[in-house]
C-alpha positions in Angstrom: 9.2 8.7 -13.5 7.6 5.2 -13.8 9.4 4.1 -10.7 8.0 6.9 -8.6 4.5 6.2 -10.1 4.7 2.5 -9.3 5.8 3.2 -5.7 2.9 5.6 -5.3 0.5 3.1 -6.7 1.8 0.4 -4.3 1.3 2.7 -1.5 -2.3 3.4 -2.5 -2.9 -0.4 -2.8 -1.5 -1.1 0.6 -3.6 1.7 2.1 -6.7 0.2 0.6 -5.8 -3.2 1.8 -5.5 -1.8 5.3 -8.9 -0.1 4.9 -10.4 -3.4 4.0 -8.9 -5.0 7.0 -6.7 -7.5 5.2 -4.2 -9.4 7.3 -0.5 -9.3 6.2 -0.8 -12.7 4.6 -4.0 -11.6 2.7 -2.3 -8.5 1.6 0.6 -10.4 0.1 -1.8 -12.8 -1.6 -3.9 -10.0 -3.0 -0.8 -8.3 -4.4 0.2 -11.5 -6.1 -3.3 -12.0 -7.4 -3.2 -8.5 -8.9 0.0 -9.4 -10.6 -1.7 -12.3 -12.3 -0.3 -15.2 -10.5 -2.4 -18.5 -10.2 -3.4 -20.0 -6.9 -0.8 -22.7 -7.6 2.0 -20.2 -8.2 1.0 -18.3 -5.1 1.0 -21.5 -3.1 4.4 -22.5 -4.4 5.9 -19.0 -3.5 4.3 -19.1 0.0 5.0 -22.8 0.6 1.3 -23.5 1.2 -1.6 -25.4 -0.4 -3.6 -24.0 -3.4 -6.7 -24.6 -1.4 -5.5 -22.3 1.4 -4.7 -19.6 -1.2 -8.2 -20.0 -2.7 -9.7 -19.7 0.7 -7.8 -16.6 1.5 -8.5 -15.2 -1.9 -12.3 -15.6 -1.2 -11.8 -13.6 2.0 -9.9 -10.9 0.2 -12.7 -10.6 -2.4 -15.3 -10.4 0.3 -13.5 -7.8 2.4 -12.8 -5.7 -0.8 -16.3 -6.0 -2.1 -15.2 -7.5 -5.4 -16.3 -10.7 -7.2 -13.0 -12.1 -8.1 -9.5 -11.6 -9.4 -10.5 -9.5 -12.4 -12.5 -7.1 -10.3 -9.7 -6.8 -7.8 -7.2 -5.9 -10.5 -9.7 -3.6 -12.3 -10.4 -1.8 -9.0 -6.8 -0.5 -8.9 -6.3 0.0 -12.6 -9.5 2.2 -12.7 -7.9 4.5 -10.1 -4.6 4.6 -12.0 -6.4 5.5 -15.2 -8.8 8.0 -13.7 -8.7 11.2 -15.7 -6.8 9.7 -18.6 -8.4 10.4 -21.9 -8.3 7.3 -24.1 -9.0 9.4 -27.2 -5.5 10.9 -27.3 
C-alpha cells in the first residue's frame, strides 16, 4: 500500500541523513525542505529565524553533496522512481 511505501521511503531518507551526518535539527529541516516548505514557513514551524534555517539548509546541502533544495528532493525521487518505466 501507499502507506507502507511512504514509511519505507521515510526510513530510507532518515538513513541517508544519518550517513550524511545531519544533526537531528538538520534532519527535520531537510525533510521540510523536501516537502517544499519555504525558509520562512520552516522558521515559523520551528520558532526560529529564516536566516538560521537558510544557514542550516546550506549545511545540509554541503553534507549531502547537493546544490540546493531541488537537487535534495530529486536525490530521493530518483531512488523512488528507479526501475520505473515512464513509457508505460
